[in-house]
ZAVEXNU-561804 format. One record per residue (C-alpha): x, y, z. Coordinates in Angstrom, 1 decimal. Example, Ala and Ser with C-alpha at 12.3 -4.5 7.8 and 13.67 -1.06 7.14 Angstrom:
2
<atom><X>12.3</X><Y>-4.5</Y><Z>7.8</Z></atom>
<atom><X>13.7</X><Y>-1.1</Y><Z>7.1</Z></atom>
This chain:
88
<atom><X>229.3</X><Y>166.3</Y><Z>103.5</Z></atom>
<atom><X>230.9</X><Y>169.1</Y><Z>101.4</Z></atom>
<atom><X>234.4</X><Y>168.9</Y><Z>100.1</Z></atom>
<atom><X>235.2</X><Y>172.0</Y><Z>102.2</Z></atom>
<atom><X>234.0</X><Y>170.4</Y><Z>105.3</Z></atom>
<atom><X>236.0</X><Y>167.2</Y><Z>104.5</Z></atom>
<atom><X>239.1</X><Y>169.4</Y><Z>104.1</Z></atom>
<atom><X>238.4</X><Y>171.1</Y><Z>107.5</Z></atom>
<atom><X>238.2</X><Y>167.7</Y><Z>109.2</Z></atom>
<atom><X>241.4</X><Y>166.5</Y><Z>107.5</Z></atom>
<atom><X>243.3</X><Y>169.6</Y><Z>108.6</Z></atom>
<atom><X>243.6</X><Y>170.9</Y><Z>105.0</Z></atom>
<atom><X>243.0</X><Y>174.3</Y><Z>103.6</Z></atom>
<atom><X>239.3</X><Y>175.0</Y><Z>103.1</Z></atom>
<atom><X>237.0</X><Y>177.8</Y><Z>102.0</Z></atom>
<atom><X>234.2</X><Y>178.6</Y><Z>104.5</Z></atom>
<atom><X>230.9</X><Y>177.3</Y><Z>103.2</Z></atom>
<atom><X>227.4</X><Y>177.7</Y><Z>104.7</Z></atom>
<atom><X>227.8</X><Y>174.8</Y><Z>107.1</Z></atom>
<atom><X>231.2</X><Y>175.8</Y><Z>108.3</Z></atom>
<atom><X>230.1</X><Y>179.4</Y><Z>108.8</Z></atom>
<atom><X>227.2</X><Y>178.2</Y><Z>110.8</Z></atom>
<atom><X>229.5</X><Y>176.2</Y><Z>113.1</Z></atom>
<atom><X>231.8</X><Y>179.1</Y><Z>113.5</Z></atom>
<atom><X>228.9</X><Y>181.4</Y><Z>114.5</Z></atom>
<atom><X>227.5</X><Y>178.9</Y><Z>117.0</Z></atom>
<atom><X>231.0</X><Y>178.3</Y><Z>118.5</Z></atom>
<atom><X>231.8</X><Y>182.0</Y><Z>118.9</Z></atom>
<atom><X>228.3</X><Y>182.7</Y><Z>120.3</Z></atom>
<atom><X>228.5</X><Y>180.0</Y><Z>122.9</Z></atom>
<atom><X>232.1</X><Y>181.0</Y><Z>123.8</Z></atom>
<atom><X>230.9</X><Y>184.6</Y><Z>124.3</Z></atom>
<atom><X>228.1</X><Y>183.5</Y><Z>126.6</Z></atom>
<atom><X>230.5</X><Y>181.3</Y><Z>128.5</Z></atom>
<atom><X>233.0</X><Y>184.1</Y><Z>128.9</Z></atom>
<atom><X>230.3</X><Y>186.4</Y><Z>130.3</Z></atom>
<atom><X>229.5</X><Y>184.1</Y><Z>133.2</Z></atom>
<atom><X>230.7</X><Y>184.5</Y><Z>136.8</Z></atom>
<atom><X>232.2</X><Y>182.1</Y><Z>139.3</Z></atom>
<atom><X>228.8</X><Y>181.7</Y><Z>140.9</Z></atom>
<atom><X>227.3</X><Y>180.4</Y><Z>137.6</Z></atom>
<atom><X>229.2</X><Y>177.1</Y><Z>137.5</Z></atom>
<atom><X>226.1</X><Y>175.1</Y><Z>136.4</Z></atom>
<atom><X>225.5</X><Y>177.5</Y><Z>133.5</Z></atom>
<atom><X>229.2</X><Y>177.2</Y><Z>132.5</Z></atom>
<atom><X>228.9</X><Y>173.4</Y><Z>132.5</Z></atom>
<atom><X>225.8</X><Y>173.5</Y><Z>130.3</Z></atom>
<atom><X>227.4</X><Y>175.9</Y><Z>127.8</Z></atom>
<atom><X>230.6</X><Y>173.8</Y><Z>127.5</Z></atom>
<atom><X>228.4</X><Y>170.7</Y><Z>126.9</Z></atom>
<atom><X>226.7</X><Y>172.6</Y><Z>124.1</Z></atom>
<atom><X>230.0</X><Y>173.9</Y><Z>122.7</Z></atom>
<atom><X>232.2</X><Y>170.8</Y><Z>122.8</Z></atom>
<atom><X>231.7</X><Y>167.6</Y><Z>120.8</Z></atom>
<atom><X>231.9</X><Y>165.6</Y><Z>124.1</Z></atom>
<atom><X>233.2</X><Y>165.9</Y><Z>127.7</Z></atom>
<atom><X>234.1</X><Y>163.3</Y><Z>130.3</Z></atom>
<atom><X>233.3</X><Y>163.5</Y><Z>134.0</Z></atom>
<atom><X>234.8</X><Y>166.2</Y><Z>136.2</Z></atom>
<atom><X>235.8</X><Y>168.9</Y><Z>133.6</Z></atom>
<atom><X>236.7</X><Y>172.5</Y><Z>134.3</Z></atom>
<atom><X>237.1</X><Y>175.3</Y><Z>131.8</Z></atom>
<atom><X>238.1</X><Y>178.7</Y><Z>133.1</Z></atom>
<atom><X>237.1</X><Y>181.8</Y><Z>131.2</Z></atom>
<atom><X>238.1</X><Y>183.5</Y><Z>129.1</Z></atom>
<atom><X>238.0</X><Y>180.6</Y><Z>126.7</Z></atom>
<atom><X>238.2</X><Y>181.0</Y><Z>122.9</Z></atom>
<atom><X>237.5</X><Y>178.7</Y><Z>120.0</Z></atom>
<atom><X>236.4</X><Y>178.9</Y><Z>116.4</Z></atom>
<atom><X>234.1</X><Y>175.9</Y><Z>116.0</Z></atom>
<atom><X>233.9</X><Y>174.1</Y><Z>119.3</Z></atom>
<atom><X>232.0</X><Y>171.1</Y><Z>118.1</Z></atom>
<atom><X>235.2</X><Y>169.2</Y><Z>117.3</Z></atom>
<atom><X>236.6</X><Y>169.4</Y><Z>120.8</Z></atom>
<atom><X>236.5</X><Y>166.2</Y><Z>122.7</Z></atom>
<atom><X>237.8</X><Y>166.0</Y><Z>126.3</Z></atom>
<atom><X>238.0</X><Y>163.1</Y><Z>128.7</Z></atom>
<atom><X>237.6</X><Y>162.7</Y><Z>132.5</Z></atom>
<atom><X>239.3</X><Y>165.1</Y><Z>134.9</Z></atom>
<atom><X>240.0</X><Y>167.7</Y><Z>132.2</Z></atom>
<atom><X>241.2</X><Y>171.1</Y><Z>133.3</Z></atom>
<atom><X>241.6</X><Y>174.1</Y><Z>131.0</Z></atom>
<atom><X>243.0</X><Y>177.3</Y><Z>132.5</Z></atom>
<atom><X>242.1</X><Y>180.8</Y><Z>131.6</Z></atom>
<atom><X>243.0</X><Y>182.5</Y><Z>128.3</Z></atom>
<atom><X>243.0</X><Y>179.2</Y><Z>126.4</Z></atom>
<atom><X>242.5</X><Y>179.2</Y><Z>122.7</Z></atom>
<atom><X>241.4</X><Y>176.1</Y><Z>120.7</Z></atom>
């Protein structure tokens, strides 16, 4: 684990390295795909959030548009609701 990644996890200042850049690109890509879905594509939305978040509980809802930088460090529990225009 790089020093920069350790700093990111610790909430300290960090310089973006290759691993962090890759995480950011994945997070922004999955967020964009999620935000392009429609109400009728709820199954697709759930799959995208599962790929984006570190973990989810049962019965979670995220309303687009949703924005995040990395995504993989987001952990939510059961009965989670995230309203539209949320930024993590």
